[in-house]
Residue, then its C-alpha position, 0 to 999 in steps of 0.5 A: m379559117y377555111t379561107q386561110i387553109g385555101e390560101k396556104v394550099y394555093q401558095n404551096y401550089e404556086k411554090e412547088g407546082k403541085a397539090n393534092n389531086d382533089l385540089l389540083e383542078f381548083c388551083d389550076q383554075i385560080k392560076q388561070a384566073n390570076d393570069k387573066i387578071v394580069e393580062l387585063q391589067d396590062k391592057l388597061l395600062e397600055i390603053s391609058g398610056k401608063k406602065v408600072c415602075v420597075s423599081c417601086q411598082k407604082e403606076i406612072e406615065a409610059d413615056v417617062q425615063f425616071c419614076p416621079h415617085c422613087g427616081g428609078k430609071q425605067d427600061 
């Protein structure tokens, strides 16, 4: 239940950009950690020659024009 309460507080923070003053620092730290995770995932994709499909969000080769999973046209 503690975990669920924390998730609800953070979801509210993401949606509205605010939280109780005593929780704001924790929410900011979580956001920074999540941003870093996304940055590192993007670097891993780049290094491995892959990207994420704009339609189905599956990992695909960086040089394809159409996703082999869903057929979605890539940018």
